[in-house]
C-alpha positions, 0 to 999 in steps of 0.5 A: 435052887430056891436060894438062888432064885431068892437072891435074884429076886432080892436084887430085882425087888430092891432095884425096882422099888426099894422095899427095905430088907424086911418087906423084901424078905416077905415079898421074896417068900411070896414070890417063891410061893411060901405063904406060911413063911411070908405070914411068919415074917410079916408077923415078926415085922408088925411086932417091931414098933421101931421098924413099923414107925420107919415104914409109916406112910410107905405104901409097900407095907399095906400092899405087902400085908394085903398080898399075904392076907389075900394069899391066905384067904384064897385057900379053904384051909388057911381061910378057915384057920384065919377067920378074919383074914379076908377083912384084913386083906381088903382093909390093907389093900384099901389102905395101900390105895390111899397111899398109892392112888395110881397103883404104881407099886402094883404096876412095878411088879406086874411081871413077877409071879405071886406079886403084881396083880395076884392080890387082886385076883385072890380077892376077886376070885375068892369073893366071887366063888364064895358068893356063888356058893351062897347063891346055890344055897339060896342064902341071898343076904350072904351072897350079896355081901360077897358079890358086893366085895367082888364088884368093888374089886371089879370096879378097881380092875376097870378103873386101873385097866389091870386086865388091859381090856378097856372094860367100862364095868365088870358086868357079871359081878355087878349084875350078881350083886344087884340080883342078890340084893333084890332077892334079899329085899335090899331094894336101895342096894339093888338100885345102886348096882342095877343103875350102874348097868342101866346108866351105861345102857348095857343090854342083852337078855341077862340084863333086862332084869335091871330095867324091869327092877328100876322102872318098877322101883321108881314107879312105886317111889313116885319118881317120874324123871328116873322112871322115864329115864330108864323106861326110855333106855329100855324101850330102845334095848327091848322094844318088844316089851310093852311094860316100859310104856305101861309103867310110864302110863301107870305113873301118869294115871295114878300119880298126876292130877287132872290138871297135869294130865290135861297139860300133858294132853295139850302138849302131846297134841301140839307136838303131833303124831299121836296114834290111836293107841296114844289117844286111847291112853289119854282117854283112859287117863281122863276117865280114871279120876282120882279120889283127890281130884273128885273131891275138888271138882266143880261142875265146870271141871267135870264137864271139861274133863268129860269133853276131853275124854270124849275128844281123846276116845273119838280121835282114837276111833277115827284113827282106828275105825275097827276098834268098836270099843273106842266108839262105845266109850264115846257113846257111853259118855254121852249116854251117862250125860243123857241120864244126868240131864234126865235126872235134872229134868225129874228134879225140876219137875218135882220142884214145879209140882211142889210149887203148884201144890203150895199155890193150890193150898194158898188159894184156900186161905180164907179172907184173902183180898182180890189184890192178894190173890192176884199177887200170889197168882202172878208170882206163881205164874212167873215161877212156873214159867221160869221152870218150864223154860228150864225144862225146855232147855233141858229137853233140847240138851237131852235130845242133842246129847241123846242123838250123839250117844245114838250116833256113837253107839251105832258106830260101835254096834256096826263094828262089833256086829261085823265081828260076830264070829271072832268077838272076844268075851269083853267085846261080847259084853260091850255088844250086849250093852250097846244093844240095851243102851240103844233100845233105851235111847230109841224108847225115849225118842219114840215117846218124845215124838208121839203124834209126830211123823217121826214116831214110826221111824224111832219105833222101828229102831226101838223094835230092831234093837229090843228084839236082839236083847236076850 
C-alpha cells in the first residue's frame, strides 16, 4: 500500500512543481511520514556536488532541507540526536524565502500532508513549547531566544496569511517575547516587541504591560514624543489608570526648562478648558524649579515664576473651592514673599544704621571747617532720606503682600476648618501651619498699627489664631 501511495505522490509532486527526482524522493519520504529516510536521502543528495550545482537557485532545495530539518527538530529524540538541527531548519527556511519571496512553493503543496505548512508548524510550535518550558524554569534569557524565533515565524504566518485568519500580528508570541526580554533586562529588545503591539493599539488586560513598559522606558530615556505617543493610546485603552498622565507630567516637571514650562502653560491657557487639576499640575511644575534653572534665574525671572505659580494655584482653587490646599499654596507663596521683603527691610535698616554711625564718627574729626561739616551733613541727610524712602516703599509692599497672604490663608483655614471631622493627616499638618502663619501675620499687623484704631481689630485676630496653636 505504501509503495502505491508513493507512486501516486511522485506523479502528483512532479506535475505540480517539477521537483526533480532526488528532491521528489525526499518529499515523498516526508509525505508518508518517514522522516529518517528523508534525512538519509537528503544527506546523499547534499554530498553530490554535481546534483547540487544543478539545483542552485532552485527554491525547492532549501525548502526541502527546511522540511526535513524542522521535522527532526519537532521531536525530543531527534532534536537531542541532532543538537543544531533547529538552527539548520531556520537557516534553510530563510534561504527558501529569499528565492521564493511570495512563498508559492508552500502554497502549491498546502493540501498535502507533512508538506505545505508543516515546516512552519514544526518550527513555530517547537519554538513556542521550548520557550514556555524555559519560562516555567524562570530562565528568561533562553525563553526570550525561543519566543523571538516563534514571533518571527508568527510574523511570516501573518504576512502570508497562512492560517487564513487575516490577523494583523501574532499577539501571543509577540507579548511573550516582549515580556521575556523585559525579565532579562533586555530593554531595547522589549521595546521592539511591545511597540509592535502598541503601534496597533492592541488592548485588553494582558496587554496593559506593553504601555506601562513603553511609557516608563521613554520617560527614563527622555524621549517626550514617544512617551506622549504611547501615553495617549494608553489613556484611550485604559482610562482608569492615571499613570499615563502622571508620567507625562513627570517628564515636563523633571526634564523641561522653566521657559518651556511657561510656553506649555500659555499654550494650554490659550487652548482653554483647563480643569482645576490641570492648573494644579502647572502650579506644581512652576514650584519645582530645577537646579539648572535656579543657577541662571535673576530676580526678574524669580518674580515672574512666582507670579505664574500663584496664577496657576489660585485658578485651581477658584475652580475647586473645596480644595483648601490650593488656597494654602497661594497663601504660602505670598507669605514667603512677605518674609523676603521683611529681610530686605532689615538689611536696609542695618545699612542705615551703619551710615548714621559713620556720620557720628566723622563729626568727631578735629579741625573740620564749618563748610566741611555742612557738606558732610548734607551728604548724610541725602543718603538717609533715600534709604528712608526705600524702607517706606518696602513697608507698603510688605503690607500689600501680607494682606494677600492673609486673604488666601484665611480661605484655606475656612475650608480646612469646615472639614475638621474628615481631614487627612496631610491636611491636618497644613491646617496647623495656616494657623501659625496667620498668627505671625496678624502679629505684624497689630504691631504696625499700634496707636491707631486698627490695632484692636488686628489684636483680636491675632488672639483668635494664637489661641488655637497647640
